[in-house]
PABATOR-33931 format. One record per residue (C-alpha): residue number from 1; y, z, x. Coordinates in steps of 0.1 Angstrom, whole numbers. Each point is the difference from the previous one (the first is absolute). Layout:
N
<guke><num>NUM</num><north>Y</north><up>Z</up><east>X</east></guke>
...
//
This chain:
193
<guke><num>1</num><north>-1214</north><up>105</up><east>-771</east></guke>
<guke><num>2</num><north>-3</north><up>28</up><east>25</east></guke>
<guke><num>3</num><north>-19</north><up>2</up><east>33</east></guke>
<guke><num>4</num><north>-38</north><up>-2</up><east>-3</east></guke>
<guke><num>5</num><north>-17</north><up>33</up><east>-6</east></guke>
<guke><num>6</num><north>-31</north><up>2</up><east>23</east></guke>
<guke><num>7</num><north>-29</north><up>23</up><east>2</east></guke>
<guke><num>8</num><north>-14</north><up>-5</up><east>35</east></guke>
<guke><num>9</num><north>-26</north><up>-12</up><east>8</east></guke>
<guke><num>10</num><north>-13</north><up>-9</up><east>-35</east></guke>
<guke><num>11</num><north>18</north><up>-21</up><east>-25</east></guke>
<guke><num>12</num><north>6</north><up>7</up><east>-37</east></guke>
<guke><num>13</num><north>-20</north><up>-14</up><east>-29</east></guke>
<guke><num>14</num><north>5</north><up>-2</up><east>-37</east></guke>
<guke><num>15</num><north>-20</north><up>33</up><east>-3</east></guke>
<guke><num>16</num><north>28</north><up>17</up><east>21</east></guke>
<guke><num>17</num><north>27</north><up>-18</up><east>-19</east></guke>
<guke><num>18</num><north>-13</north><up>10</up><east>-34</east></guke>
<guke><num>19</num><north>1</north><up>36</up><east>10</east></guke>
<guke><num>20</num><north>36</north><up>1</up><east>11</east></guke>
<guke><num>21</num><north>27</north><up>16</up><east>-22</east></guke>
<guke><num>22</num><north>19</north><up>-24</up><east>-23</east></guke>
<guke><num>23</num><north>34</north><up>13</up><east>12</east></guke>
<guke><num>24</num><north>0</north><up>-23</up><east>30</east></guke>
<guke><num>25</num><north>-11</north><up>-37</up><east>-4</east></guke>
<guke><num>26</num><north>-18</north><up>-18</up><east>28</east></guke>
<guke><num>27</num><north>-16</north><up>-33</up><east>6</east></guke>
<guke><num>28</num><north>-30</north><up>-4</up><east>23</east></guke>
<guke><num>29</num><north>-3</north><up>-31</up><east>22</east></guke>
<guke><num>30</num><north>-31</north><up>-2</up><east>21</east></guke>
<guke><num>31</num><north>-3</north><up>38</up><east>-1</east></guke>
<guke><num>32</num><north>36</north><up>7</up><east>10</east></guke>
<guke><num>33</num><north>21</north><up>19</up><east>-26</east></guke>
<guke><num>34</num><north>36</north><up>-11</up><east>-6</east></guke>
<guke><num>35</num><north>23</north><up>23</up><east>-19</east></guke>
<guke><num>36</num><north>19</north><up>-18</up><east>-27</east></guke>
<guke><num>37</num><north>35</north><up>8</up><east>-10</east></guke>
<guke><num>38</num><north>10</north><up>2</up><east>-36</east></guke>
<guke><num>39</num><north>16</north><up>-32</up><east>-12</east></guke>
<guke><num>40</num><north>36</north><up>1</up><east>-10</east></guke>
<guke><num>41</num><north>15</north><up>-8</up><east>-34</east></guke>
<guke><num>42</num><north>9</north><up>-36</up><east>8</east></guke>
<guke><num>43</num><north>-34</north><up>-7</up><east>15</east></guke>
<guke><num>44</num><north>-17</north><up>14</up><east>-31</east></guke>
<guke><num>45</num><north>23</north><up>-20</up><east>-22</east></guke>
<guke><num>46</num><north>-8</north><up>-33</up><east>18</east></guke>
<guke><num>47</num><north>-37</north><up>7</up><east>-1</east></guke>
<guke><num>48</num><north>1</north><up>8</up><east>-37</east></guke>
<guke><num>49</num><north>21</north><up>-31</up><east>-8</east></guke>
<guke><num>50</num><north>-25</north><up>-23</up><east>17</east></guke>
<guke><num>51</num><north>-30</north><up>19</up><east>-15</east></guke>
<guke><num>52</num><north>15</north><up>-5</up><east>-35</east></guke>
<guke><num>53</num><north>3</north><up>-37</up><east>4</east></guke>
<guke><num>54</num><north>-35</north><up>-4</up><east>16</east></guke>
<guke><num>55</num><north>-16</north><up>21</up><east>-28</east></guke>
<guke><num>56</num><north>16</north><up>-21</up><east>-27</east></guke>
<guke><num>57</num><north>-13</north><up>-32</up><east>17</east></guke>
<guke><num>58</num><north>-35</north><up>14</up><east>3</east></guke>
<guke><num>59</num><north>-2</north><up>14</up><east>-35</east></guke>
<guke><num>60</num><north>-27</north><up>-23</up><east>-13</east></guke>
<guke><num>61</num><north>-20</north><up>-2</up><east>32</east></guke>
<guke><num>62</num><north>-26</north><up>22</up><east>17</east></guke>
<guke><num>63</num><north>25</north><up>9</up><east>28</east></guke>
<guke><num>64</num><north>18</north><up>33</up><east>1</east></guke>
<guke><num>65</num><north>29</north><up>12</up><east>21</east></guke>
<guke><num>66</num><north>1</north><up>35</up><east>15</east></guke>
<guke><num>67</num><north>29</north><up>19</up><east>17</east></guke>
<guke><num>68</num><north>-2</north><up>26</up><east>28</east></guke>
<guke><num>69</num><north>-12</north><up>26</up><east>2</east></guke>
<guke><num>70</num><north>-33</north><up>-18</up><east>-6</east></guke>
<guke><num>71</num><north>-28</north><up>3</up><east>25</east></guke>
<guke><num>72</num><north>-15</north><up>-32</up><east>12</east></guke>
<guke><num>73</num><north>-31</north><up>6</up><east>21</east></guke>
<guke><num>74</num><north>-8</north><up>-28</up><east>24</east></guke>
<guke><num>75</num><north>-35</north><up>2</up><east>13</east></guke>
<guke><num>76</num><north>-10</north><up>-21</up><east>30</east></guke>
<guke><num>77</num><north>-35</north><up>-5</up><east>-13</east></guke>
<guke><num>78</num><north>-24</north><up>19</up><east>-23</east></guke>
<guke><num>79</num><north>9</north><up>35</up><east>11</east></guke>
<guke><num>80</num><north>1</north><up>28</up><east>-25</east></guke>
<guke><num>81</num><north>34</north><up>10</up><east>-13</east></guke>
<guke><num>82</num><north>0</north><up>32</up><east>21</east></guke>
<guke><num>83</num><north>-3</north><up>-21</up><east>32</east></guke>
<guke><num>84</num><north>28</north><up>-25</up><east>-8</east></guke>
<guke><num>85</num><north>27</north><up>3</up><east>26</east></guke>
<guke><num>86</num><north>28</north><up>-21</up><east>-16</east></guke>
<guke><num>87</num><north>18</north><up>11</up><east>-31</east></guke>
<guke><num>88</num><north>34</north><up>-16</up><east>-9</east></guke>
<guke><num>89</num><north>25</north><up>5</up><east>-27</east></guke>
<guke><num>90</num><north>18</north><up>-33</up><east>-5</east></guke>
<guke><num>91</num><north>32</north><up>0</up><east>-19</east></guke>
<guke><num>92</num><north>-15</north><up>-25</up><east>-24</east></guke>
<guke><num>93</num><north>-36</north><up>-13</up><east>-2</east></guke>
<guke><num>94</num><north>-16</north><up>-25</up><east>-24</east></guke>
<guke><num>95</num><north>-37</north><up>1</up><east>-6</east></guke>
<guke><num>96</num><north>-17</north><up>-28</up><east>-20</east></guke>
<guke><num>97</num><north>-35</north><up>13</up><east>6</east></guke>
<guke><num>98</num><north>-2</north><up>32</up><east>-21</east></guke>
<guke><num>99</num><north>-33</north><up>10</up><east>16</east></guke>
<guke><num>100</num><north>20</north><up>11</up><east>30</east></guke>
<guke><num>101</num><north>18</north><up>26</up><east>-21</east></guke>
<guke><num>102</num><north>-12</north><up>36</up><east>-5</east></guke>
<guke><num>103</num><north>14</north><up>35</up><east>-7</east></guke>
<guke><num>104</num><north>11</north><up>4</up><east>37</east></guke>
<guke><num>105</num><north>20</north><up>-32</up><east>0</east></guke>
<guke><num>106</num><north>-17</north><up>-31</up><east>14</east></guke>
<guke><num>107</num><north>-27</north><up>-9</up><east>25</east></guke>
<guke><num>108</num><north>5</north><up>-34</up><east>15</east></guke>
<guke><num>109</num><north>29</north><up>-23</up><east>7</east></guke>
<guke><num>110</num><north>26</north><up>-7</up><east>-27</east></guke>
<guke><num>111</num><north>7</north><up>-37</up><east>-7</east></guke>
<guke><num>112</num><north>37</north><up>5</up><east>6</east></guke>
<guke><num>113</num><north>21</north><up>26</up><east>17</east></guke>
<guke><num>114</num><north>38</north><up>5</up><east>0</east></guke>
<guke><num>115</num><north>17</north><up>24</up><east>24</east></guke>
<guke><num>116</num><north>37</north><up>7</up><east>-2</east></guke>
<guke><num>117</num><north>13</north><up>6</up><east>34</east></guke>
<guke><num>118</num><north>24</north><up>26</up><east>13</east></guke>
<guke><num>119</num><north>13</north><up>4</up><east>36</east></guke>
<guke><num>120</num><north>-26</north><up>28</up><east>5</east></guke>
<guke><num>121</num><north>-30</north><up>-20</up><east>-12</east></guke>
<guke><num>122</num><north>8</north><up>-36</up><east>9</east></guke>
<guke><num>123</num><north>-18</north><up>-2</up><east>33</east></guke>
<guke><num>124</num><north>-31</north><up>18</up><east>-13</east></guke>
<guke><num>125</num><north>-2</north><up>-22</up><east>-31</east></guke>
<guke><num>126</num><north>6</north><up>-32</up><east>20</east></guke>
<guke><num>127</num><north>-25</north><up>7</up><east>27</east></guke>
<guke><num>128</num><north>-25</north><up>28</up><east>-7</east></guke>
<guke><num>129</num><north>-4</north><up>-5</up><east>-38</east></guke>
<guke><num>130</num><north>1</north><up>-38</up><east>3</east></guke>
<guke><num>131</num><north>-30</north><up>1</up><east>23</east></guke>
<guke><num>132</num><north>-18</north><up>25</up><east>-23</east></guke>
<guke><num>133</num><north>6</north><up>-22</up><east>-31</east></guke>
<guke><num>134</num><north>-11</north><up>-32</up><east>19</east></guke>
<guke><num>135</num><north>-32</north><up>17</up><east>12</east></guke>
<guke><num>136</num><north>-7</north><up>13</up><east>-35</east></guke>
<guke><num>137</num><north>5</north><up>-33</up><east>-17</east></guke>
<guke><num>138</num><north>32</north><up>5</up><east>-20</east></guke>
<guke><num>139</num><north>7</north><up>-35</up><east>-11</east></guke>
<guke><num>140</num><north>38</north><up>2</up><east>-3</east></guke>
<guke><num>141</num><north>23</north><up>25</up><east>17</east></guke>
<guke><num>142</num><north>37</north><up>2</up><east>-7</east></guke>
<guke><num>143</num><north>25</north><up>20</up><east>20</east></guke>
<guke><num>144</num><north>32</north><up>5</up><east>-19</east></guke>
<guke><num>145</num><north>31</north><up>6</up><east>22</east></guke>
<guke><num>146</num><north>26</north><up>14</up><east>-23</east></guke>
<guke><num>147</num><north>27</north><up>3</up><east>27</east></guke>
<guke><num>148</num><north>-4</north><up>-35</up><east>13</east></guke>
<guke><num>149</num><north>-7</north><up>-13</up><east>-35</east></guke>
<guke><num>150</num><north>-31</north><up>-20</up><east>10</east></guke>
<guke><num>151</num><north>-37</north><up>1</up><east>-8</east></guke>
<guke><num>152</num><north>-26</north><up>-9</up><east>26</east></guke>
<guke><num>153</num><north>-32</north><up>-14</up><east>-16</east></guke>
<guke><num>154</num><north>-34</north><up>-1</up><east>18</east></guke>
<guke><num>155</num><north>-29</north><up>-18</up><east>-15</east></guke>
<guke><num>156</num><north>-36</north><up>3</up><east>11</east></guke>
<guke><num>157</num><north>-17</north><up>-33</up><east>11</east></guke>
<guke><num>158</num><north>-34</north><up>0</up><east>18</east></guke>
<guke><num>159</num><north>2</north><up>38</up><east>4</east></guke>
<guke><num>160</num><north>34</north><up>0</up><east>17</east></guke>
<guke><num>161</num><north>37</north><up>1</up><east>-8</east></guke>
<guke><num>162</num><north>17</north><up>-31</up><east>12</east></guke>
<guke><num>163</num><north>37</north><up>-4</up><east>6</east></guke>
<guke><num>164</num><north>18</north><up>18</up><east>-29</east></guke>
<guke><num>165</num><north>24</north><up>-16</up><east>-24</east></guke>
<guke><num>166</num><north>34</north><up>17</up><east>-2</east></guke>
<guke><num>167</num><north>21</north><up>-2</up><east>-32</east></guke>
<guke><num>168</num><north>34</north><up>14</up><east>-9</east></guke>
<guke><num>169</num><north>0</north><up>25</up><east>-28</east></guke>
<guke><num>170</num><north>16</north><up>-25</up><east>-23</east></guke>
<guke><num>171</num><north>-12</north><up>-19</up><east>-30</east></guke>
<guke><num>172</num><north>-37</north><up>3</up><east>-7</east></guke>
<guke><num>173</num><north>-29</north><up>3</up><east>23</east></guke>
<guke><num>174</num><north>-35</north><up>-6</up><east>-13</east></guke>
<guke><num>175</num><north>-33</north><up>12</up><east>14</east></guke>
<guke><num>176</num><north>-22</north><up>-28</up><east>11</east></guke>
<guke><num>177</num><north>-30</north><up>22</up><east>-5</east></guke>
<guke><num>178</num><north>10</north><up>7</up><east>-36</east></guke>
<guke><num>179</num><north>23</north><up>-28</up><east>-10</east></guke>
<guke><num>180</num><north>7</north><up>15</up><east>-34</east></guke>
<guke><num>181</num><north>17</north><up>29</up><east>18</east></guke>
<guke><num>182</num><north>36</north><up>-5</up><east>11</east></guke>
<guke><num>183</num><north>27</north><up>24</up><east>12</east></guke>
<guke><num>184</num><north>35</north><up>-5</up><east>-13</east></guke>
<guke><num>185</num><north>20</north><up>14</up><east>29</east></guke>
<guke><num>186</num><north>32</north><up>3</up><east>-19</east></guke>
<guke><num>187</num><north>-17</north><up>25</up><east>-23</east></guke>
<guke><num>188</num><north>-14</north><up>19</up><east>29</east></guke>
<guke><num>189</num><north>32</north><up>1</up><east>21</east></guke>
<guke><num>190</num><north>19</north><up>15</up><east>-29</east></guke>
<guke><num>191</num><north>-17</north><up>32</up><east>11</east></guke>
<guke><num>192</num><north>18</north><up>-2</up><east>33</east></guke>
<guke><num>193</num><north>35</north><up>-6</up><east>-13</east></guke>
//
């Protein structure tokens, strides 16, 4: 995650974002553009290993899992798409309300987001994106720390994330939101070794 790209004094919107070339990926958070770095091979392997398990568990449900790059527009109200100033690309997002999905990606909060941390993105994902996901109403937010081999889990209650639960990347961790979904960390961590 690079330094924010600003266009003083105005901020960017989804209309600006949609016009940018595809060669460089950005996220918009409250009108500020953040350049995204391409994920490495191990990062991609971890995301894919989790997505495969989640997709298998969700097979007979209305929920679907999506991997970055997948634009998630997060309006603050009823503004038109062009005016939305927050567009994120979570590593993994799960949507159970298919009415939020469209050809551009999704409009509205995913039910569950998973971000895989790297030294370059850890602070941004822990602080900035956690606040964005909380404000938007993401019901469960997981931060997977592959180097520390832990997962930090935030759950939305009364519109706020309380104290997170922290688990080792060992055994199986189930989503409370979607209890039929569980991650077998041994299978995921094979991608690191």
